[in-house]
C-alpha positions in Angstrom: 38.9 -30.2 -25.3 37.1 -32.8 -27.5 39.6 -32.2 -30.2 42.5 -33.4 -27.7 40.4 -36.4 -27.0 39.6 -37.3 -30.5 43.3 -37.2 -31.4 44.1 -40.0 -28.9 44.8 -43.5 -30.1 43.0 -45.6 -30.8 41.0 -42.9 -32.6 38.0 -45.1 -33.3 37.4 -45.7 -29.7 38.0 -42.1 -28.3 36.0 -40.6 -31.1 33.0 -42.7 -30.2 33.5 -41.8 -26.5 33.5 -38.1 -27.3 30.3 -38.6 -29.4 28.7 -40.4 -26.5 29.8 -38.0 -23.8 28.2 -35.1 -25.7 24.8 -36.8 -24.9 23.4 -36.2 -21.3 22.9 -39.7 -19.9 22.2 -39.8 -16.0 20.7 -43.0 -14.7 17.0 -43.1 -15.1 17.1 -40.2 -17.6 18.5 -42.1 -20.6 15.8 -41.0 -23.2 18.4 -39.0 -25.2 21.0 -41.6 -25.2 18.5 -44.3 -26.2 17.5 -42.1 -29.2 21.2 -41.4 -29.9 22.1 -45.2 -29.9 18.9 -46.0 -32.1 19.9 -43.4 -34.6 23.5 -44.7 -34.6 22.4 -48.2 -35.4 19.9 -47.2 -38.1 22.3 -44.8 -39.8 24.7 -47.9 -40.2 21.8 -49.8 -41.8 21.9 -52.5 -39.1 19.0 -54.2 -37.4 18.2 -51.9 -34.4 15.5 -52.5 -31.8 14.6 -51.0 -28.5 12.9 -53.4 -26.1 10.1 -52.8 -23.5 12.3 -51.1 -20.8 14.6 -49.2 -23.2 17.5 -51.4 -23.8 18.9 -51.0 -27.3 20.0 -54.0 -29.4 21.9 -53.7 -32.6 22.9 -56.7 -34.8 25.7 -56.8 -37.2 26.5 -59.8 -39.5 29.9 -61.6 -39.3 32.6 -60.4 -41.6 33.6 -62.5 -44.5 35.2 -65.8 -43.4 33.8 -65.6 -39.8 30.3 -67.0 -40.4 31.1 -70.3 -38.9 31.9 -68.8 -35.5 29.6 -68.4 -32.5 27.6 -65.3 -32.2 28.6 -63.0 -29.5 26.8 -60.4 -27.3 29.0 -57.3 -26.7 27.3 -55.6 -23.6 27.7 -52.3 -21.9 25.4 -50.0 -20.0 24.3 -46.5 -21.3 23.8 -44.6 -18.1 26.5 -43.0 -16.0 26.8 -41.9 -12.3 26.3 -38.1 -12.0 28.5 -36.7 -9.3 30.1 -33.3 -9.2 32.2 -31.2 -6.8 30.1 -28.7 -4.8 32.0 -25.7 -6.3 31.3 -27.1 -9.9 28.4 -25.5 -11.8 27.1 -28.3 -14.0 23.7 -29.6 -15.1 23.8 -33.3 -16.0 20.4 -33.1 -17.6 21.4 -30.8 -20.2 25.2 -30.7 -20.5 27.7 -33.0 -22.1 30.9 -33.9 -20.1 33.7 -31.5 -20.3 36.9 -33.6 -20.8 40.5 -33.0 -20.9 43.8 -34.8 -21.2 46.0 -34.9 -18.1 49.2 -36.8 -18.9 48.3 -40.5 -19.5 44.7 -39.9 -18.3 41.6 -38.6 -19.6 39.5 -36.6 -16.9 36.4 -34.4 -16.5 36.3 -30.9 -15.1 34.8 -31.2 -11.7 32.4 -34.1 -12.6 32.3 -37.9 -13.1 33.9 -38.8 -16.5 31.5 -41.4 -17.6 34.2 -43.9 -18.6 32.1 -46.3 -16.5 30.7 -47.7 -18.6 31.1 -45.1 -21.6 34.3 -46.8 -22.8 32.6 -50.1 -23.1 29.8 -48.4 -25.2 32.3 -46.7 -27.2 34.2 -49.8 -28.0 31.1 -51.6 -29.3 30.2 -48.5 -31.3 33.6 -48.4 -33.0 33.3 -52.1 -33.9 29.8 -51.8 -35.2 30.9 -48.9 -37.5 34.1 -50.5 -38.6 34.6 -51.9 -42.0 38.0 -53.5 -41.5 37.7 -55.2 -38.1 37.3 -58.9 -38.3 34.5 -60.4 -36.2 31.8 -63.0 -35.9 28.1 -62.2 -35.9 27.4 -59.6 -33.2 24.5 -58.5 -30.9 25.4 -55.2 -29.3 23.4 -54.9 -26.1 23.2 -51.5 -24.5 21.3 -51.7 -21.2 19.9 -48.8 -19.3 19.9 -47.9 -15.5 22.7 -50.1 -14.5 23.9 -47.7 -11.8 20.7 -47.2 -9.8 18.7 -50.2 -10.3 19.9 -52.6 -13.0 16.4 -52.3 -14.5 17.6 -52.7 -18.0 19.3 -56.1 -17.4 16.3 -57.2 -15.1 13.9 -56.1 -17.8 15.6 -57.9 -20.6 13.3 -60.9 -21.5 14.5 -64.3 -22.4 14.6 -65.3 -26.0 15.5 -61.8 -27.3 19.2 -62.5 -27.5 20.5 -65.3 -29.8 24.3 -65.1 -28.9 26.2 -67.8 -27.4 29.0 -65.8 -25.7 28.5 -62.6 -23.8 31.4 -60.1 -23.5 30.7 -57.6 -20.7 32.9 -54.5 -21.0 32.5 -53.1 -17.6 35.6 -54.2 -15.6 37.9 -51.4 -14.5 41.4 -53.2 -14.3 43.0 -54.0 -17.6 44.9 -57.0 -16.3 41.7 -58.6 -14.9 39.3 -61.0 -16.5 36.1 -61.1 -14.4 34.2 -64.4 -14.0 31.9 -63.3 -11.0 30.5 -60.4 -9.1 28.5 -59.4 -6.1 24.7 -59.1 -5.9 23.1 -56.2 -4.0 20.1 -54.9 -2.3 19.0 -51.3 -1.2 18.1 -50.9 2.4 16.0 -47.7 3.1 15.1 -46.7 6.6 12.5 -43.8 7.2 10.6 -42.3 10.1 9.0 -39.1 11.2 9.8 -37.1 14.3 8.3 -34.1 16.3 9.9 -30.9 14.7 9.7 -28.8 17.8 10.7 -25.2 18.4 14.2 -24.6 19.4 14.5 -23.7 23.2 15.4 -20.1 24.3 19.0 -19.2 24.6 20.4 -21.5 22.0 22.9 -20.6 19.3 23.3 -22.2 15.8 26.2 -23.9 14.3 26.7 -25.4 10.8 29.0 -28.5 10.7 30.5 -29.5 7.4 32.3 -32.7 6.4 34.0 -32.3 2.9 37.0 -33.1 0.8 36.7 -36.8 1.1 37.6 -38.9 -2.0 34.5 -40.8 -2.4 34.5 -43.6 -5.0 32.9 -46.8 -6.0 31.0 -48.3 -3.0 31.8 -51.8 -4.3 35.3 -51.8 -5.8 36.7 -49.4 -3.3 34.9 -50.3 -0.1 37.9 -52.1 1.4 40.2 -49.0 0.9 39.5 -47.5 4.2 38.1 -44.4 2.7 36.1 -41.9 4.9 32.3 -42.0 4.8 30.9 -38.5 5.3 27.8 -39.8 6.9 29.6 -41.9 9.5 32.0 -39.1 10.3 29.2 -36.5 10.6 27.4 -38.8 13.1 30.5 -39.2 15.2 30.6 -35.5 15.6 26.9 -35.1 16.2 26.9 -38.0 18.8 29.9 -36.4 20.7 28.0 -33.0 20.8 24.8 -34.6 21.8 26.3 -36.6 24.7 28.4 -33.8 26.1 26.4 -30.6 25.3 22.8 -31.8 24.6 23.2 -30.6 21.1 19.8 -30.2 19.2 19.7 -31.4 15.7 17.8 -29.5 13.0 19.0 -30.7 9.6 21.4 -33.1 8.1 22.1 -33.5 4.2 24.7 -36.0 3.6 25.9 -38.2 0.7 23.9 -39.0 -2.6 23.8 -42.1 -4.8 23.8 -45.5 -3.1 26.8 -46.7 -5.3 29.1 -43.9 -4.3 30.9 -43.6 -1.0 29.6 -40.3 0.4 32.1 -37.4 0.1 30.2 -34.6 1.9 27.8 -34.0 4.7 26.3 -30.9 6.2 24.4 -30.5 9.6 22.6 -27.5 11.2 22.4 -27.8 14.9 21.8 -25.7 18.0 23.6 -25.6 21.5 23.0 -23.6 24.7 24.5 -20.2 24.2 26.5 -20.4 27.4 28.2 -23.6 26.0 28.9 -22.4 22.4 32.6 -21.7 23.0 33.4 -25.0 24.8 31.2 -26.9 22.3 33.2 -25.5 19.4 36.5 -26.2 21.1 35.5 -29.8 22.0 34.4 -30.5 18.4 37.4 -28.9 16.9 39.6 -31.2 19.0 37.5 -34.2 17.8 37.8 -33.0 14.2 41.6 -32.9 14.5 41.5 -36.5 16.0 39.4 -37.7 13.0 41.8 -36.0 10.4 44.7 -37.5 12.1 43.1 -40.9 11.7 42.5 -40.4 8.1 45.7 -38.6 7.2 46.8 -41.3 4.9 43.6 -42.2 3.1 41.9 -38.9 3.1 44.6 -36.1 3.1 42.1 -33.5 1.8 39.4 -34.1 4.5 38.0 -30.9 6.0 35.7 -30.6 9.0 34.3 -27.1 9.7 32.4 -26.1 12.8 31.1 -22.6 12.0 28.6 -20.3 13.7 25.2 -20.0 11.9 21.9 -18.5 12.3 19.9 -20.4 15.0 17.5 -22.8 13.5 13.8 -22.3 14.3 13.1 -26.0 14.9 14.8 -29.1 15.9 14.3 -32.9 16.4 12.6 -34.0 19.6 15.2 -35.3 22.0 13.7 -38.8 22.2 14.1 -39.4 18.5 17.4 -37.7 18.4 18.8 -40.0 21.1 17.9 -43.3 19.3 18.6 -41.9 15.8 22.1 -41.0 16.5 22.7 -44.3 18.2 21.3 -46.2 15.2 23.6 -44.4 12.8 26.5 -45.2 15.1 25.5 -48.9 15.3 24.8 -49.5 11.7 27.6 -51.3 9.9 29.4 -49.5 7.2 32.2 -50.9 5.1 33.5 -54.5 4.8 31.4 -57.1 6.7 33.1 -60.3 5.6 36.0 -61.3 3.3 35.5 -64.3 1.0 36.8 -67.5 2.5 37.1 -69.0 -1.0 38.7 -66.3 -3.2 41.8 -64.4 -1.8 41.5 -60.7 -1.1 37.9 -60.6 -2.4 35.4 -58.7 -0.3 32.4 -61.0 0.1 29.8 -58.7 2.0 29.8 -55.0 2.6 27.5 -52.0 3.2 27.7 -48.4 2.2 25.7 -45.8 4.3 25.2 -43.7 1.2 22.7 -41.1 2.2 21.3 -39.5 5.4 18.7 -36.8 5.2 17.0 -35.1 8.3 14.5 -32.2 7.6 11.2 -30.9 8.5 10.2 -33.8 10.6 11.3 -36.6 8.3 14.3 -39.0 8.4 15.6 -41.0 5.6 18.8 -43.3 5.5 19.8 -45.0 2.2 22.2 -48.0 2.2 23.5 -50.4 -0.5 24.3 -53.8 0.8 26.4 -56.0 -1.5 27.6 -59.6 -1.3 28.8 -62.5 -3.6 27.0 -64.8 -1.2 23.1 -64.5 -1.0 22.8 -65.7 2.5 25.5 -63.3 3.7 23.9 -60.4 1.8 20.6 -61.1 3.6 22.3 -61.5 6.9 23.8 -58.0 6.7 20.6 -56.4 5.4 18.6 -58.0 8.2 21.2 -56.6 10.8 20.8 -53.2 9.4 16.9 -53.5 9.3 17.1 -54.5 13.1 19.4 -51.7 14.0 17.1 -49.1 12.3 13.9 -50.6 13.7 15.2 -50.3 17.2 15.2 -46.6 16.4 11.6 -46.7 15.4 12.2 -46.6 11.7 10.2 -48.4 9.0 12.8 -50.4 6.7 12.2 -51.3 3.2 14.3 -53.7 0.9 14.3 -52.8 -2.7 16.3 -53.3 -5.9 17.4 -56.8 -5.0 19.7 -58.3 -7.7 21.7 -61.6 -7.7 25.4 -62.1 -8.0 27.2 -63.9 -10.8 28.6 -67.3 -9.8 32.1 -67.9 -11.3 32.5 -70.5 -13.9 36.2 -71.4 -14.2 35.5 -74.0 -16.9 34.3 -71.2 -19.3 35.1 -71.8 -23.0 35.7 -68.1 -23.7 37.9 -67.8 -20.5 40.1 -70.7 -22.1 40.3 -68.5 -25.2 41.1 -65.1 -23.6 43.8 -66.1 -21.1 46.4 -67.3 -23.8 45.6 -64.3 -25.9 46.3 -62.0 -22.9 49.5 -63.7 -22.3 50.7 -63.6 -25.8 49.9 -59.9 -26.1 51.6 -59.1 -22.8 54.9 -60.9 -23.0 53.7 -63.9 -21.0 52.2 -62.1 -18.1 49.2 -63.9 -16.7 45.9 -62.1 -16.2 44.1 -62.0 -12.8 41.1 -64.2 -13.3 38.8 -62.9 -10.5 35.4 -62.2 -9.2 34.7 -58.4 -8.1 32.6 -56.7 -5.5 30.9 -54.6 -7.9 27.5 -55.3 -9.3 27.8 -56.4 -12.9 24.9 -57.2 -15.1 25.9 -60.8 -15.8 24.3 -62.4 -12.9 21.0 -60.7 -13.7 21.3 -61.6 -17.5 22.2 -65.2 -16.7 18.9 -65.7 -15.0 17.1 -65.6 -18.4 20.2 -66.8 -20.4 21.5 -69.6 -18.2 23.4 -71.3 -21.1 25.3 -68.2 -22.3 29.0 -68.2 -21.6 29.9 -64.8 -19.9 33.0 -62.9 -19.3 33.9 -59.4 -18.1 37.1 -57.1 -18.9 37.9 -53.5 -19.7 40.6 -50.8 -19.5 41.8 -49.1 -16.4 39.3 -46.6 -14.8 40.1 -45.2 -11.6 37.9 -43.2 -9.1 34.7 -44.3 -10.7 31.5 -42.8 -9.2 33.4 -39.6 -8.1 34.6 -36.4 -9.7 38.1 -37.9 -9.6 37.1 -40.6 -12.2 39.8 -40.9 -14.8 40.6 -43.3 -17.7 44.1 -44.3 -18.6 45.0 -43.7 -22.2 47.8 -46.3 -22.5 45.5 -48.8 -20.8 42.8 -48.1 -23.5 45.4 -48.9 -26.1 46.2 -52.2 -24.5 42.6 -53.1 -24.0 41.7 -52.3 -27.7 44.3 -54.7 -29.1 42.9 -57.4 -26.6 39.3 -56.8 -27.8 40.5 -57.0 -31.5 42.3 -60.3 -30.9 39.4 -61.7 -29.1 37.1 -61.1 -31.9 39.4 -63.0 -34.2 39.5 -66.1 -32.1 35.8 -66.6 -31.0 35.2 -70.4 -31.1 33.5 -72.2 -34.0 29.8 -73.2 -33.7 
């Protein structure tokens, strides 16, 4: 219930989060939340503008006595990942998020919560609305479409912002201060195939992979979580090799920045082999579940009889297609040689679609090193081209190179230690795609930092925000605002 959320401390933060989450805001469909944010700024009597691509900028003067401090840019993105459980009835285009309190966590009922990056947006809104929070001059930058293309950050022109320091509120660990991030590129492979009639004396089966945790394809790519598309292909390849399985349809995964949780395939096998086929795949399913028993305890693999499909992929295409999916790299490609425990380069095989004579494979390749990003993207391109696919690169964005000599970093570290009994924060780069690298292209002299409260399971229906961490983070924010350096 929203009333439970609004009663949480700090109330200014949670109240603004509840207001925001009442507004539908899927990526690439931000019209309503843009209007909401513009109305919010104008109703406060603050200078409010929308740029050419839909970013909203709200400016608030410094509070009394803080006029001599550097202007800061407080930045978060308006859009959210829209993922839901299959058994959840929910329309992200028209409904607000249904939230509830679960102990020390705020969750959503069967959907993503939108704490990524809604808590950052709510933080900025609460500060803009406040009359008693001490702060320097603020430019609030609310970008669009961070999750599926970074088009807001890419479209922000140089010279629009006047601030000297950028506080990005999109980190998901409250003991971490972010100073760098990975860049990324979308890799899309497509091809057509002959959609021929299924042979006589074949029987249909439906194979389902579900119950996987999913999650953030950058921050959680190293956790050994199951990828529904790769697991499905393992099953199909075995069936193809031993029983000459014929493939009709695949529908696996979704958004590129989410590790795929579910996949469904419709296939056909010779009727005389249907019993042995089912037994063989059930045995493989048990093996896979055993392999993933620790990381994916709720994994389900179902092999069920179904109506025999009318058409299937031609065998020559099927052979190279299944081999390409098997060969294509998924997961961690290289760990950083310079920053301990940091994933440098990875790939997420996010979506696989086969239907009506058309194949589409969507991947997101990430890296903090440009040359390594292109190395893996090129390897994927070569793999899919061997299967007769056309491969397109799109959505390329740069990483954010760490600056360990940052002035705002030197301010924030001692504040964190003072507020947390001497505990040192983790000053680190992350494997997610933050907007700082892109914004830095047009604002190369801006000092940038990223931080935020604990958010777990982002980009999945298990997304949750920790209440106690939000309280810790809020105190940190208020102290940072008091100690922004002088001009």
